[in-house]
C-alpha positions as CSV (number, residue, x, y, z in Angstrom):
1,M,59.9,8.8,-36.9
2,D,60.8,5.9,-39.7
3,G,57.5,3.5,-39.9
4,F,54.8,1.7,-41.5
5,H,52.6,4.5,-41.9
6,D,55.0,6.2,-43.6
7,L,53.8,4.4,-47.2
8,G,54.8,7.5,-49.7
9,G,57.0,6.0,-52.4
10,R,56.7,2.8,-51.3
11,Q,56.0,-0.1,-54.1
12,G,54.2,-3.7,-53.9
13,F,50.7,-2.7,-52.8
14,G,49.3,-2.8,-56.2
15,Q,47.1,-0.4,-58.7
16,I,44.7,2.5,-56.6
17,T,41.6,2.3,-56.5
18,V,39.5,5.0,-56.9
19,E,36.0,4.5,-55.4
20,G,34.5,8.0,-56.1
21,K,32.5,10.0,-53.3
22,K,31.8,8.3,-50.2
23,E,30.4,9.7,-47.0
24,P,33.0,10.2,-44.7
25,F,31.4,8.2,-41.3
26,H,30.0,4.2,-41.8
27,A,29.1,4.4,-37.9
28,D,27.7,6.7,-34.9
29,W,31.0,5.9,-32.7
30,E,33.0,7.1,-35.8
31,I,31.3,10.4,-35.7
32,K,31.8,10.4,-31.7
33,I,35.6,9.7,-31.3
34,N,36.1,12.3,-34.1
35,A,34.1,14.6,-32.1
36,I,35.7,13.7,-29.3
37,S,39.4,14.4,-30.4
38,G,38.5,17.8,-32.1
39,K,36.9,19.3,-28.5
40,L,40.4,17.8,-26.6
41,V,42.5,20.0,-29.4
42,A,40.0,23.2,-28.8
43,R,40.3,22.5,-25.4
44,H,44.3,22.2,-25.7
45,I,44.6,18.6,-24.2
46,Y,46.8,17.9,-27.1
47,N,47.9,19.2,-30.7
48,M,47.1,18.1,-33.9
49,D,51.4,17.2,-34.3
50,E,51.1,15.0,-30.4
51,Y,47.7,13.1,-32.2
52,R,49.4,12.1,-35.5
53,Y,52.5,11.2,-33.4
54,A,50.0,8.8,-31.1
55,I,49.3,7.2,-34.3
56,E,52.6,6.6,-35.9
57,R,53.4,5.2,-32.7
58,M,50.8,2.0,-33.1
59,D,52.0,-1.4,-33.0
60,P,52.8,-2.2,-36.8
61,R,50.2,-5.2,-36.8
62,H,47.5,-3.0,-35.3
63,Y,48.2,0.0,-37.3
64,V,47.9,-2.2,-41.2
65,G,44.5,-4.0,-39.7
66,A,43.1,-0.9,-38.3
67,S,40.8,1.4,-40.1
68,Y,41.0,5.4,-40.1
69,Y,38.9,5.9,-37.3
70,E,40.2,2.9,-35.0
71,R,43.6,4.9,-35.5
72,T,42.0,8.0,-33.9
73,L,40.7,6.1,-31.1
74,T,44.1,4.3,-30.2
75,A,45.3,8.2,-30.5
76,V,42.7,9.9,-28.0
77,A,42.9,6.7,-25.8
78,T,46.9,6.8,-25.9
79,L,46.8,10.5,-25.3
80,C,44.4,10.6,-22.8
81,I,46.2,8.4,-20.7
82,E,49.7,10.2,-21.4
83,K,48.2,13.3,-20.2
84,G,46.7,11.8,-17.0
85,L,43.1,12.1,-17.5
86,I,42.6,8.0,-17.3
87,T,45.0,5.3,-16.3
88,H,45.3,2.5,-19.0
89,E,43.7,0.2,-16.0
90,E,40.7,2.2,-15.9
91,L,40.1,2.1,-19.4
92,N,40.8,-1.8,-19.3
93,A,38.0,-1.8,-17.1
94,A,35.5,0.2,-18.7
95,V,35.7,-1.9,-21.5
96,G,35.7,-5.1,-20.6
97,E,38.9,-6.4,-22.2
98,Y,42.3,-5.0,-23.0
99,F,42.4,-2.2,-24.7
100,P,45.5,-1.7,-27.3
101,I,47.4,1.9,-26.9
102,S,50.4,3.2,-28.8
103,L,53.8,2.4,-28.1
104,G,56.3,4.6,-25.6
105,K,57.3,8.4,-27.4
106,K,61.0,8.7,-28.7
107,A,62.5,12.0,-28.2
108,G,61.9,15.0,-29.9
109,R,64.1,18.2,-30.9
110,S,63.6,22.0,-30.9
111,T,64.1,24.5,-34.1
112,P,67.8,24.8,-34.7
113,N,69.1,28.1,-33.6
114,K,70.3,29.4,-37.7
115,L,68.3,28.4,-40.4
116,P,69.4,29.0,-44.2
117,E,67.8,31.5,-45.7
118,L,65.3,30.8,-48.3
119,N,63.5,32.2,-51.7
120,I,61.3,30.9,-54.6
121,G,64.1,29.7,-57.5
122,D,66.7,28.3,-54.6
123,K,67.7,25.0,-54.9
124,V,67.6,23.0,-52.0
125,L,68.8,19.6,-50.7
126,V,66.9,17.7,-48.2
127,K,68.2,16.6,-44.9
128,S,69.4,13.1,-44.7
129,E,68.4,12.8,-41.6
130,F,67.1,9.7,-39.1
131,V,64.9,11.2,-36.1
132,P,63.6,9.1,-33.3
133,G,60.5,11.4,-32.6
134,H,58.0,12.6,-34.7
135,V,58.9,14.5,-37.7
136,R,56.8,15.5,-41.1
137,M,59.5,14.7,-44.0
138,P,58.5,11.9,-46.3
139,A,61.4,9.5,-46.0
140,Y,61.0,9.7,-50.0
141,I,62.2,12.7,-50.7
142,R,65.3,12.6,-47.7
143,G,68.3,13.2,-49.3
144,K,66.6,14.3,-52.8
145,K,67.2,18.3,-54.7
146,G,64.9,20.3,-55.7
147,V,63.5,24.1,-56.0
148,V,61.6,25.8,-54.2
149,V,58.3,27.4,-55.7
150,G,56.6,28.8,-52.8
151,I,56.6,29.7,-49.1
152,S,54.2,29.2,-46.7
153,P,53.3,30.8,-43.0
154,E,54.7,30.1,-40.3
155,Y,53.3,27.1,-38.0
156,P,54.5,25.1,-34.8
157,F,57.8,23.0,-36.0
158,P,56.3,19.3,-35.3
159,D,59.9,17.8,-34.2
160,A,59.2,19.8,-30.8
161,A,54.9,20.3,-30.7
162,A,54.3,16.5,-30.9
163,H,56.9,16.0,-27.7
164,G,55.6,19.4,-25.8
165,L,58.8,21.3,-26.2
166,S,59.2,25.0,-26.6
167,S,60.3,26.1,-30.2
168,M,60.3,29.0,-32.8
169,K,57.7,28.8,-35.5
170,Q,58.9,27.7,-39.0
171,R,57.6,28.2,-42.8
172,T,57.1,25.2,-44.6
173,F,58.6,25.7,-48.2
174,D,56.6,24.4,-51.7
175,V,59.9,22.2,-53.1
176,R,59.4,20.7,-56.9
177,F,60.8,17.9,-57.2
178,R,61.3,15.9,-60.7
179,S,59.6,12.0,-60.3
180,R,62.7,10.7,-61.9
181,D,65.2,12.3,-59.7
182,L,62.8,10.2,-57.1
183,W,62.4,7.5,-58.4
184,S,64.9,6.8,-61.2
185,D,63.7,3.4,-62.2
186,G,60.0,3.5,-61.0
187,A,57.6,6.3,-62.6
188,D,57.1,9.0,-65.6
189,D,58.3,11.8,-65.9
190,A,56.4,14.6,-63.8
191,E,56.3,17.2,-61.1
192,I,56.0,16.1,-57.1
193,H,55.4,18.9,-54.8
194,V,56.2,18.7,-50.7
195,G,55.7,21.2,-48.3
196,V,58.4,20.7,-46.4
197,F,59.7,22.7,-43.3
198,H,62.5,25.0,-43.0
199,A,64.9,23.2,-40.8
200,Y,64.6,20.1,-42.8
201,L,66.3,21.9,-45.9
202,E,69.6,23.0,-47.2
203,K,70.7,25.6,-49.6
204,V,72.3,24.0,-53.0
205,E,74.7,26.7,-54.6
Protein backbone atom coordinates (compact mmCIF):
# COMPACT_ATOMS: atom_id res chain seq x y z
CA MET A 1 0.00 0.00 0.00
CA ASP A 2 1.10 3.55 -0.54
CA GLY A 3 1.21 5.27 2.81
CA PHE A 4 3.07 7.67 5.02
CA HIS A 5 5.37 4.85 6.17
CA ASP A 6 7.00 4.65 2.72
CA LEU A 7 9.45 7.54 3.05
CA GLY A 8 12.27 6.19 0.85
CA GLY A 9 13.47 8.79 -1.64
CA ARG A 10 11.22 11.57 -0.35
CA GLN A 11 12.59 15.05 0.17
CA GLY A 12 11.91 17.85 2.63
CA PHE A 13 12.99 16.16 5.87
CA GLY A 14 16.32 17.93 6.18
CA GLN A 15 19.80 16.52 6.58
CA ILE A 16 20.22 13.08 8.14
CA THR A 17 21.62 13.33 11.66
CA VAL A 18 24.16 10.66 12.59
CA GLU A 19 23.92 10.05 16.34
CA GLY A 20 26.34 7.15 16.68
CA LYS A 21 25.69 3.91 18.55
CA LYS A 22 22.86 4.03 21.09
CA GLU A 23 21.10 1.51 23.28
CA PRO A 24 18.20 -0.21 21.46
CA PHE A 25 15.78 0.18 24.38
CA HIS A 26 15.01 3.26 26.47
CA ALA A 27 12.39 1.86 28.86
CA ASP A 28 11.36 -1.49 30.35
CA TRP A 29 8.05 -1.54 28.48
CA GLU A 30 9.93 -1.44 25.16
CA ILE A 31 11.81 -4.62 26.10
CA LYS A 32 8.53 -6.27 27.10
CA ILE A 33 6.58 -5.42 23.95
CA ASN A 34 9.50 -6.50 21.76
CA ALA A 35 9.60 -9.85 23.60
CA ILE A 36 5.81 -10.26 23.38
CA SER A 37 5.83 -9.63 19.64
CA GLY A 38 8.67 -12.12 19.12
CA LYS A 39 6.81 -14.78 21.12
CA LEU A 40 3.59 -14.25 19.16
CA VAL A 41 5.49 -14.69 15.89
CA ALA A 42 7.24 -17.81 17.26
CA ARG A 43 3.84 -19.28 18.18
CA HIS A 44 2.50 -18.48 14.67
CA ILE A 45 -0.19 -16.15 15.98
CA TYR A 46 0.89 -13.77 13.23
CA ASN A 47 3.79 -13.50 10.79
CA MET A 48 6.22 -10.67 10.07
CA ASP A 49 4.33 -9.53 6.98
CA GLU A 50 1.13 -9.20 9.01
CA TYR A 51 3.15 -7.29 11.62
CA ARG A 52 4.57 -4.86 9.04
CA TYR A 53 1.14 -4.36 7.48
CA ALA A 54 -0.40 -3.56 10.88
CA ILE A 55 2.16 -0.77 11.31
CA GLU A 56 1.51 0.51 7.78
CA ARG A 57 -2.20 0.72 8.61
CA MET A 58 -1.69 3.11 11.53
CA ASP A 59 -3.43 6.46 11.15
CA PRO A 60 -0.77 8.75 9.59
CA ARG A 61 -1.12 11.27 12.44
CA HIS A 62 -0.54 8.46 14.94
CA TYR A 63 2.31 6.95 12.92
CA VAL A 64 4.33 10.14 12.53
CA GLY A 65 4.17 10.96 16.24
CA ALA A 66 4.91 7.43 17.49
CA SER A 67 8.27 6.00 18.46
CA TYR A 68 9.55 2.71 17.05
CA TYR A 69 8.22 0.62 19.94
CA GLU A 70 4.94 2.56 20.10
CA ARG A 71 4.40 1.32 16.55
CA THR A 72 5.26 -2.21 17.69
CA LEU A 73 2.76 -1.89 20.55
CA THR A 74 0.04 -0.68 18.16
CA ALA A 75 0.71 -3.56 15.75
CA VAL A 76 0.65 -6.18 18.52
CA ALA A 77 -2.61 -4.81 19.96
CA THR A 78 -4.24 -4.59 16.51
CA LEU A 79 -3.27 -8.13 15.54
CA CYS A 80 -4.32 -9.62 18.87
CA ILE A 81 -7.75 -8.05 18.36
CA GLU A 82 -7.99 -9.21 14.74
CA LYS A 83 -6.91 -12.74 15.73
CA GLY A 84 -9.60 -12.90 18.41
CA LEU A 85 -7.26 -13.03 21.43
CA ILE A 86 -8.83 -9.94 22.98
CA THR A 87 -11.52 -7.42 22.07
CA HIS A 88 -10.93 -3.72 21.64
CA GLU A 89 -13.39 -3.09 24.45
CA GLU A 90 -11.44 -5.36 26.81
CA LEU A 91 -8.21 -3.59 25.90
CA ASN A 92 -9.75 -0.16 26.50
CA ALA A 93 -11.03 -1.34 29.89
CA ALA A 94 -7.61 -2.75 30.84
CA VAL A 95 -5.77 0.52 30.15
CA GLY A 96 -8.59 2.75 31.44
CA GLU A 97 -8.92 4.80 28.25
CA TYR A 98 -9.30 4.48 24.49
CA PHE A 99 -6.39 2.53 23.03
CA PRO A 100 -5.67 3.51 19.39
CA ILE A 101 -5.26 0.63 16.95
CA SER A 102 -4.54 0.43 13.23
CA LEU A 103 -7.09 1.01 10.50
CA GLY A 104 -8.83 -1.89 8.73
CA LYS A 105 -7.29 -4.18 6.14
CA LYS A 106 -7.53 -3.83 2.37
CA ALA A 107 -7.36 -6.68 -0.15
CA GLY A 108 -4.20 -8.76 -0.64
CA ARG A 109 -3.13 -10.85 -3.63
CA SER A 110 -1.45 -14.16 -4.42
CA THR A 111 1.57 -14.84 -6.61
CA PRO A 112 0.87 -14.61 -10.36
CA ASN A 113 0.78 -17.99 -12.12
CA LYS A 114 3.63 -17.17 -14.49
CA LEU A 115 6.76 -15.22 -13.65
CA PRO A 116 9.53 -14.36 -16.13
CA GLU A 117 12.78 -16.31 -15.86
CA LEU A 118 15.41 -13.92 -14.51
CA ASN A 119 19.16 -14.33 -14.21
CA ILE A 120 22.09 -12.24 -13.06
CA GLY A 121 22.84 -9.60 -15.67
CA ASP A 122 19.25 -9.32 -16.93
CA LYS A 123 17.77 -5.87 -17.39
CA VAL A 124 14.45 -5.51 -15.55
CA LEU A 125 11.61 -3.04 -15.17
CA VAL A 126 9.77 -2.61 -11.87
CA LYS A 127 6.03 -2.83 -12.57
CA SER A 128 3.92 0.31 -12.11
CA GLU A 129 1.41 -1.36 -9.83
CA PHE A 130 -0.63 0.20 -7.04
CA VAL A 131 -1.71 -2.39 -4.49
CA PRO A 132 -4.41 -1.60 -1.88
CA GLY A 133 -2.99 -4.05 0.67
CA HIS A 134 0.54 -4.88 1.79
CA VAL A 135 3.43 -4.68 -0.68
CA ARG A 136 7.23 -4.73 -0.15
CA MET A 137 8.10 -2.58 -3.16
CA PRO A 138 9.46 0.89 -2.34
CA ALA A 139 7.49 3.51 -4.27
CA TYR A 140 10.64 5.24 -5.53
CA ILE A 141 11.58 2.27 -7.76
CA ARG A 142 8.13 1.86 -9.32
CA GLY A 143 8.38 2.09 -13.12
CA LYS A 144 12.20 2.23 -13.02
CA LYS A 145 14.76 0.06 -14.85
CA GLY A 146 17.74 -1.72 -13.31
CA VAL A 147 20.01 -4.75 -13.61
CA VAL A 148 19.85 -8.02 -11.63
CA VAL A 149 23.13 -8.53 -9.73
CA GLY A 150 22.09 -11.11 -7.13
CA ILE A 151 19.43 -13.71 -6.29
CA SER A 152 18.16 -14.73 -2.84
CA PRO A 153 16.55 -17.96 -1.56
CA GLU A 154 12.75 -18.15 -1.66
CA TYR A 155 10.60 -16.28 0.86
CA PRO A 156 6.85 -16.03 1.50
CA PHE A 157 5.26 -13.56 -0.92
CA PRO A 158 4.45 -10.57 1.34
CA ASP A 159 1.40 -9.39 -0.62
CA ALA A 160 -0.24 -12.73 0.26
CA ALA A 161 1.36 -13.55 3.63
CA ALA A 162 0.23 -10.25 5.17
CA HIS A 163 -3.37 -11.19 4.39
CA GLY A 164 -3.37 -14.88 5.33
CA LEU A 165 -3.54 -15.98 1.69
CA SER A 166 -1.97 -19.20 0.44
CA SER A 167 0.69 -18.52 -2.18
CA MET A 168 3.89 -20.00 -3.55
CA LYS A 169 7.16 -18.57 -2.26
CA GLN A 170 9.29 -16.25 -4.37
CA ARG A 171 12.91 -15.27 -4.70
CA THR A 172 14.00 -11.67 -4.34
CA PHE A 173 16.42 -10.22 -6.83
CA ASP A 174 19.15 -7.75 -5.91
CA VAL A 175 18.52 -5.07 -8.54
CA ARG A 176 21.09 -2.35 -9.16
CA PHE A 177 19.72 1.06 -10.11
CA ARG A 178 21.53 4.26 -11.03
CA SER A 179 20.64 7.02 -8.60
CA ARG A 180 20.12 9.51 -11.43
CA ASP A 181 17.63 7.14 -13.04
CA LEU A 182 15.62 7.21 -9.81
CA TRP A 183 16.04 10.94 -9.06
CA SER A 184 17.08 12.62 -12.29
CA ASP A 185 17.62 16.09 -10.86
CA GLY A 186 18.23 15.43 -7.18
CA ALA A 187 21.04 12.93 -6.60
CA ASP A 188 24.76 12.43 -7.07
CA ASP A 189 25.75 9.65 -9.43
CA ALA A 190 25.76 6.40 -7.43
CA GLU A 191 24.51 2.82 -7.42
CA ILE A 192 21.38 1.90 -5.44
CA HIS A 193 20.72 -1.78 -4.66
CA VAL A 194 17.20 -2.93 -3.77
CA GLY A 195 15.92 -6.44 -2.99
CA VAL A 196 12.85 -6.80 -5.22
CA PHE A 197 10.38 -9.70 -5.18
CA HIS A 198 10.04 -11.62 -8.45
CA ALA A 199 6.40 -10.68 -9.05
CA TYR A 200 7.29 -6.98 -9.05
CA LEU A 201 9.65 -7.34 -12.02
CA GLU A 202 9.40 -7.59 -15.79
CA LYS A 203 12.30 -8.61 -18.00
CA VAL A 204 13.49 -5.96 -20.46
CA GLU A 205 14.83 -7.39 -23.72
